[in-house]
C-alpha positions as CSV (number, residue, x, y, z in Angstrom):
1,M,-28.8,38.7,13.4
2,S,-31.7,40.9,13.6
3,N,-32.6,43.5,16.0
4,P,-33.6,41.8,19.5
5,A,-36.6,44.2,19.7
6,D,-38.0,42.8,16.4
7,T,-37.1,39.1,17.2
8,L,-39.6,36.8,18.7
9,V,-38.1,33.7,20.6
10,L,-40.2,30.8,21.8
11,V,-38.9,29.1,24.9
12,T,-40.5,25.8,25.6
13,G,-40.9,24.7,29.2
14,V,-40.5,28.3,30.4
15,T,-41.6,27.3,33.9
16,G,-38.6,25.1,34.4
17,F,-35.2,25.9,36.1
18,I,-33.5,26.4,32.9
19,G,-36.3,27.7,31.0
20,S,-37.1,30.6,33.4
21,H,-33.4,31.6,33.5
22,I,-33.2,31.6,29.7
23,A,-36.3,33.8,29.5
24,V,-34.8,36.3,32.1
25,E,-31.5,36.7,30.0
26,L,-33.4,37.0,26.7
27,L,-35.6,39.7,28.2
28,R,-32.6,41.6,29.6
29,Q,-31.1,41.6,26.1
30,G,-34.4,43.0,24.7
31,Y,-35.8,40.1,22.8
32,Q,-39.6,39.4,22.5
33,V,-40.2,36.2,24.6
34,R,-43.1,33.7,24.2
35,G,-42.9,30.9,26.7
36,T,-44.9,27.7,26.5
37,M,-46.4,25.6,29.3
38,R,-48.8,22.8,29.7
39,K,-51.5,24.9,31.4
40,L,-51.7,28.8,31.2
41,S,-52.9,28.8,34.8
42,R,-49.3,29.0,35.6
43,S,-48.7,32.0,33.5
44,E,-49.4,34.6,36.3
45,S,-47.2,32.8,38.8
46,I,-44.2,32.4,36.5
47,K,-44.5,35.9,35.1
48,E,-44.1,37.1,38.8
49,V,-41.1,34.8,39.4
50,I,-39.3,36.2,36.2
51,G,-40.4,39.7,37.0
52,K,-38.3,39.7,40.1
53,S,-35.3,39.6,37.8
54,V,-36.2,41.7,34.7
55,G,-39.1,43.5,33.2
56,T,-41.8,41.4,31.6
57,E,-43.3,43.8,29.1
58,L,-42.0,41.7,26.2
59,L,-43.0,38.4,27.8
60,S,-46.1,36.4,26.6
61,F,-47.3,32.7,27.0
62,A,-48.8,29.9,25.0
63,Q,-50.2,26.6,25.9
64,A,-48.6,23.5,24.4
65,E,-48.3,19.9,25.2
66,L,-45.2,17.8,24.1
67,T,-47.2,14.9,23.0
68,Q,-49.9,16.9,21.1
69,P,-48.5,18.1,17.7
70,E,-51.5,20.2,16.9
71,S,-50.9,22.5,19.9
72,W,-47.7,23.7,18.6
73,D,-48.9,25.7,15.6
74,A,-50.5,28.5,17.5
75,A,-47.4,28.8,19.8
76,M,-45.0,29.0,16.8
77,E,-47.0,31.6,14.9
78,G,-44.6,34.6,14.0
79,V,-41.7,32.9,15.9
80,D,-38.1,33.7,14.5
81,Y,-36.1,31.3,16.9
82,V,-37.0,28.4,19.1
83,L,-35.2,27.3,22.3
84,H,-36.6,24.0,23.1
85,I,-36.0,23.2,26.9
86,A,-39.1,21.3,27.8
87,S,-38.5,17.6,28.7
88,P,-39.6,15.5,31.5
89,L,-37.1,15.4,34.5
90,P,-38.1,12.9,37.3
91,R,-37.1,12.4,40.9
92,A,-37.5,8.6,40.5
93,N,-37.2,6.0,38.0
94,P,-40.4,5.4,36.3
95,K,-41.9,1.9,36.2
96,D,-42.1,2.1,32.4
97,D,-39.3,3.8,30.4
98,Q,-41.9,5.0,27.8
99,E,-43.2,7.5,30.5
100,L,-40.1,9.4,29.8
101,I,-38.9,8.4,26.4
102,V,-42.2,9.1,24.6
103,P,-42.8,12.8,25.7
104,A,-39.0,13.6,25.4
105,R,-38.6,12.2,21.8
106,D,-42.1,13.0,20.5
107,G,-42.0,16.3,22.1
108,A,-38.7,17.2,20.3
109,L,-40.0,16.0,17.0
110,N,-43.4,17.9,17.3
111,V,-41.6,21.1,18.2
112,L,-39.1,20.6,15.2
113,K,-41.8,19.8,12.7
114,A,-43.9,22.9,13.9
115,A,-40.8,24.9,13.6
116,E,-40.2,23.6,10.0
117,R,-43.9,24.5,9.1
118,H,-43.6,28.0,10.4
119,N,-40.3,28.7,8.8
120,V,-38.4,29.3,12.0
121,K,-35.0,30.2,11.3
122,R,-33.1,28.3,13.9
123,M,-33.9,25.8,16.8
124,V,-31.6,25.2,19.8
125,M,-32.5,22.2,21.8
126,T,-31.5,21.4,25.5
127,S,-30.2,17.8,25.4
128,S,-27.9,16.7,28.2
129,A,-24.5,15.2,28.9
130,A,-26.6,12.1,29.6
131,A,-26.7,11.9,25.8
132,V,-23.0,11.6,25.6
133,A,-21.3,9.7,28.4
134,Y,-23.1,6.6,29.2
135,G,-22.9,2.9,28.1
136,H,-19.3,3.1,27.1
137,E,-16.7,0.5,27.9
138,E,-14.5,2.9,29.6
139,K,-16.7,5.0,32.0
140,S,-14.2,7.2,33.8
141,R,-12.6,9.4,31.0
142,L,-13.0,12.6,29.2
143,F,-16.0,12.8,26.8
144,T,-16.7,15.3,23.9
145,E,-19.5,15.9,21.6
146,K,-18.4,13.2,19.4
147,D,-19.5,10.7,21.9
148,W,-23.0,9.2,22.1
149,T,-24.7,7.3,24.9
150,N,-25.5,3.6,24.2
151,P,-29.0,3.2,25.3
152,K,-28.8,-0.5,25.0
153,D,-26.6,-0.7,28.2
154,L,-29.2,-0.9,30.9
155,K,-26.7,-1.3,33.5
156,D,-25.0,2.1,32.8
157,T,-28.1,4.0,31.7
158,T,-31.4,4.9,33.4
159,A,-34.7,5.8,31.8
160,Y,-34.0,9.4,31.9
161,I,-30.5,9.0,30.4
162,R,-32.0,6.9,27.6
163,S,-34.7,9.5,27.0
164,K,-32.3,12.3,26.6
165,M,-30.1,10.4,24.1
166,L,-33.0,9.1,22.1
167,A,-34.8,12.4,21.9
168,E,-31.8,14.1,20.6
169,K,-30.9,11.4,18.2
170,A,-34.5,11.4,16.8
171,A,-34.3,15.2,16.1
172,W,-31.0,15.0,14.2
173,D,-32.2,12.0,12.2
174,A,-35.5,13.7,11.3
175,L,-33.7,16.7,10.0
176,E,-31.4,14.6,7.9
177,V,-34.5,13.0,6.4
178,S,-36.4,16.0,5.7
179,Q,-33.4,18.0,4.4
180,S,-35.0,21.0,6.1
181,K,-33.7,24.7,5.9
182,L,-34.3,24.9,9.6
183,E,-30.9,25.4,11.4
184,F,-30.5,23.2,14.5
185,V,-28.1,23.2,17.5
186,T,-28.1,21.1,20.6
187,I,-26.7,22.1,24.1
188,L,-25.7,19.2,26.5
189,P,-25.4,20.5,30.1
190,T,-24.0,18.5,33.0
191,L,-25.5,18.9,36.5
192,V,-27.2,22.5,36.4
193,L,-26.8,24.4,39.5
194,G,-27.0,28.1,40.3
195,P,-29.7,30.7,41.8
196,L,-33.1,29.3,42.2
197,L,-36.0,31.7,41.1
198,E,-38.6,30.1,43.2
199,E,-39.2,27.7,45.9
200,D,-40.0,24.8,43.3
201,Y,-36.3,23.9,43.4
202,G,-36.4,20.9,40.9
203,T,-34.2,17.8,40.6
204,S,-30.8,19.3,39.8
205,S,-30.5,21.1,43.1
206,L,-31.3,18.0,45.2
207,L,-27.6,17.2,46.0
208,V,-27.1,20.6,47.7
209,K,-30.4,20.6,49.3
210,K,-29.9,17.2,50.9
211,M,-26.7,18.4,52.3
212,F,-28.2,21.3,54.0
213,D,-30.9,18.9,55.2
214,G,-28.3,16.8,56.9
215,D,-29.4,13.8,54.8
216,F,-25.7,12.7,54.2
217,P,-24.0,11.8,57.5
218,A,-21.4,10.6,55.1
219,A,-20.8,11.4,51.4
220,P,-21.5,8.8,48.8
221,K,-18.6,8.2,46.3
222,L,-20.7,10.2,43.7
223,G,-19.4,12.9,41.4
224,F,-20.8,15.2,38.7
225,G,-19.8,17.7,36.1
226,I,-21.3,20.9,37.2
227,V,-22.4,24.0,35.2
228,D,-24.1,27.2,36.3
229,V,-27.7,27.7,35.1
230,R,-26.8,31.4,34.1
231,D,-24.0,30.0,31.9
232,V,-26.4,27.6,30.4
233,A,-28.7,30.3,29.5
234,D,-25.8,32.3,28.1
235,L,-24.7,29.4,25.8
236,H,-28.2,28.9,24.5
237,I,-28.4,32.5,23.3
238,R,-24.9,32.2,21.9
239,A,-25.9,29.0,20.1
240,M,-29.1,30.9,18.8
241,T,-27.2,33.9,17.4
242,S,-23.8,32.7,16.3
243,P,-23.3,32.0,12.5
244,D,-20.9,29.1,13.5
245,A,-23.4,27.3,15.6
246,P,-25.8,25.4,13.3
247,G,-25.3,21.7,12.8
248,Q,-23.3,21.5,16.1
249,R,-23.5,19.8,19.6
250,F,-22.0,21.9,22.5
251,L,-21.3,20.5,25.8
252,A,-22.1,22.7,28.8
253,D,-19.7,22.1,31.9
254,S,-17.3,23.9,34.0
255,G,-15.7,21.0,36.0
256,F,-16.1,17.8,37.8
257,R,-16.7,17.7,41.7
258,W,-17.1,14.6,43.9
259,A,-19.8,15.0,46.6
260,I,-17.2,14.9,49.3
261,E,-15.6,18.1,47.6
262,V,-18.9,19.9,47.5
263,A,-19.3,19.2,51.2
264,K,-15.9,20.4,52.0
265,Y,-16.6,23.7,50.1
266,L,-20.0,24.1,51.9
267,R,-18.4,23.5,55.4
268,G,-15.9,26.4,54.6
269,A,-18.5,28.7,53.0
270,Y,-21.3,28.1,55.5
271,P,-19.7,27.4,59.0
272,T,-22.9,28.0,60.7
273,Y,-24.2,24.7,58.9
274,K,-21.0,22.8,58.9
275,K,-22.3,20.0,61.3
276,K,-24.9,19.0,58.7
277,F,-22.2,18.5,55.9
278,P,-20.4,15.1,55.8
279,T,-16.6,14.9,56.4
280,F,-15.9,11.4,55.1
281,E,-17.1,9.1,52.2
282,V,-19.2,6.0,52.8
283,P,-18.4,2.7,51.2
284,N,-20.3,2.0,48.0
285,I,-22.1,-1.1,49.4
286,F,-23.9,1.1,51.9
287,V,-25.1,3.5,49.1
288,R,-26.4,0.5,47.1
289,L,-28.3,-0.7,50.1
290,M,-29.7,2.8,50.7
291,A,-30.9,2.7,47.1
292,L,-33.1,-0.3,47.9
293,F,-35.3,2.1,50.1
294,D,-34.7,5.6,48.5
295,Q,-35.7,6.2,44.9
296,E,-33.6,9.3,44.6
297,T,-30.5,7.6,45.5
298,R,-31.4,4.8,43.0
299,M,-31.5,7.6,40.3
300,V,-27.8,8.2,40.7
301,L,-26.3,4.7,41.1
302,T,-24.8,4.9,37.5
303,E,-22.4,7.6,39.0
304,L,-21.2,5.6,41.9
305,G,-17.4,5.7,41.9
306,V,-17.3,6.8,38.2
307,K,-15.6,10.0,37.1
308,R,-17.0,11.1,33.9
309,E,-15.5,14.4,32.8
310,Y,-16.5,16.7,29.8
311,D,-14.6,18.7,27.4
312,H,-16.2,22.0,26.8
313,T,-13.5,23.4,24.6
314,K,-15.8,23.6,21.5
315,A,-18.2,26.0,23.2
316,K,-15.3,28.2,24.3
317,E,-13.7,28.3,20.9
318,V,-16.7,28.4,18.6
319,L,-19.0,30.4,20.7
320,G,-16.7,32.3,22.9
321,W,-18.5,30.9,26.0
322,T,-16.7,31.3,29.5
323,P,-18.4,29.5,32.3
324,R,-18.1,30.2,36.2
325,L,-16.3,27.7,38.3
326,P,-18.5,25.0,39.8
327,E,-18.1,26.6,43.3
328,E,-19.8,29.7,42.2
329,A,-22.8,27.6,41.0
330,I,-22.8,25.6,44.3
331,K,-22.7,28.8,46.4
332,A,-25.4,30.4,44.4
333,T,-27.6,27.3,44.9
334,A,-26.9,27.2,48.7
335,D,-27.6,31.1,49.0
336,S,-30.9,30.4,47.3
337,I,-31.9,27.5,49.3
338,L,-31.3,29.6,52.5
339,A,-33.0,32.6,51.2
340,L,-36.0,30.7,50.2
341,G,-36.2,28.8,53.5
342,I,-36.5,25.3,51.6
343,S,-34.0,23.3,53.7
344,K,-35.2,21.4,56.8
């Protein structure tokens, strides 16, 4: 691995929750970082956001669009490593799956092909646990990187879940066909929580925000694998630098928690707000009824009553990764929500 000061890393989707945290950690370690965004008009605001955590002297930006292959050549000029995070993450199911699948899949292929053209050494792509654990006959079990989501099971997958699986699979398939020298790794995070760097809190923090908003008089029987965004950033950089990473998928998770367990933790950690947090679970039928009127609830119906757990042994053993406990990620999210004043 070359000296970080002489290494240029392209971070796609630098304005997003994961992308901005990855940029912060790369800059802390002394790397040159070029972040991509759809419109450069956001460059000053995201530079200010990142600058609250780390110096930005080595940070630059490029404009690129997932579905425009020609836009990636200028962004890729002189780049040593690519961390591809950019992918659409909706707060509601789209009317047409292709609204998510096309930019996710084509974006991954456009970035990959541009990396090949510019002789990039390694590309690390942010996939998702959504590409692993859905559409299987047995839903409540332990999943590993050997598992792949079945996108043909429309009852146990959403457009977003299908988009993540199809995008990652398309990238692996394209590399197999091209027999490229480009080294390739994928990271598969579960629900990403942790400190928010700005008021645009994104989709992943909705569970904690809704609890602070008092939107759950009772907790739905929903649960998620949870991972801290700082650990996700750390895992990406380990995957970028480790000689043992190429050709591998790595799950990023630190443990499963039911919504009622999250509420119980928040009641203890934030007693001033404890009346807002639910103390019991609501029957599944009521959640399904609520989903008829609330699109955000509809997005998570695949999780209702299901306990999908994830084995992150591979990331620990191959890359030496040690994640924080889910409660640390939950607390960091909650502290940010309160500090930024984005709860009702």
